[in-house]
C-alpha positions in Angstrom: 6.0 69.4 24.9 7.8 69.1 28.3 8.5 72.4 30.0 11.4 71.0 31.8 13.1 70.1 28.5 12.7 73.6 27.0 14.1 75.2 30.1 11.0 77.2 31.1 11.6 76.6 34.8 15.3 77.5 34.9 15.2 80.4 37.3 18.4 82.5 37.9 20.2 82.1 41.1 19.3 84.9 43.4 20.9 83.4 46.4 24.4 84.9 45.9 23.4 88.3 44.6 23.5 91.4 46.7 20.6 93.8 47.2 20.7 97.3 45.9 21.3 100.0 48.5 18.8 102.9 48.4 19.0 106.1 50.3 16.9 106.3 53.4 13.5 107.9 53.1 12.9 111.4 54.3 11.0 111.8 57.5 7.2 112.2 57.3 5.5 115.5 57.4 4.1 115.7 61.0 1.2 117.9 61.8 2.0 120.6 64.2 1.5 124.3 65.2 3.6 125.5 62.2 1.2 124.2 59.5 -0.7 127.4 59.2 2.5 129.5 58.7 3.6 127.1 55.9 0.3 127.7 54.1 -0.6 124.0 54.5 -4.2 124.5 55.7 -6.5 121.6 54.8 -9.7 123.6 55.2 -8.5 126.1 52.5 -7.6 123.3 50.1 -10.9 121.6 50.7 -12.7 124.8 49.8 -10.7 125.1 46.7 -11.7 121.5 45.7 -15.3 122.2 46.2 -15.4 125.3 44.0 -13.6 123.4 41.3 -16.1 120.6 41.4 -19.0 123.0 41.5 -17.9 124.8 38.3 -18.1 121.5 36.2 -21.1 121.2 34.0 -23.6 118.5 34.9 -23.8 115.8 32.4 -27.4 114.9 31.5 -28.2 111.4 30.6 -30.1 110.8 27.4 -32.9 108.4 27.9 -34.3 106.3 25.1 -36.9 104.1 26.6 -37.6 100.9 24.8 -41.3 99.9 24.3 -42.6 97.0 26.3 -43.5 94.1 24.0 -46.3 92.4 25.8 -49.4 90.5 24.3 -51.7 93.5 24.7 -49.5 95.9 22.9 -48.6 93.5 20.0 -52.2 92.6 19.3 -53.6 96.2 19.6 -54.5 98.3 16.6 -51.0 99.9 16.6 -49.3 96.5 17.2 -47.8 94.2 14.7 -49.6 93.9 11.4 -51.4 90.6 10.8 
């Protein structure tokens, strides 16, 4: 099966198409003296995040250890039956 015969590599001609026009991006928020008045205090936000994380319950892992199958254990009284 030849990909050139099936037209798999026929790409559209993008040379003569125009790009879309998008509105300009808004200016970035610059840090300044007026940040505290706006209520954008990063230390306050950090404290809120810490209290939210502290209130989550701690997940405990369930450990189910696998017995080691060495020669001593296998040939002992409690090991494999003969």
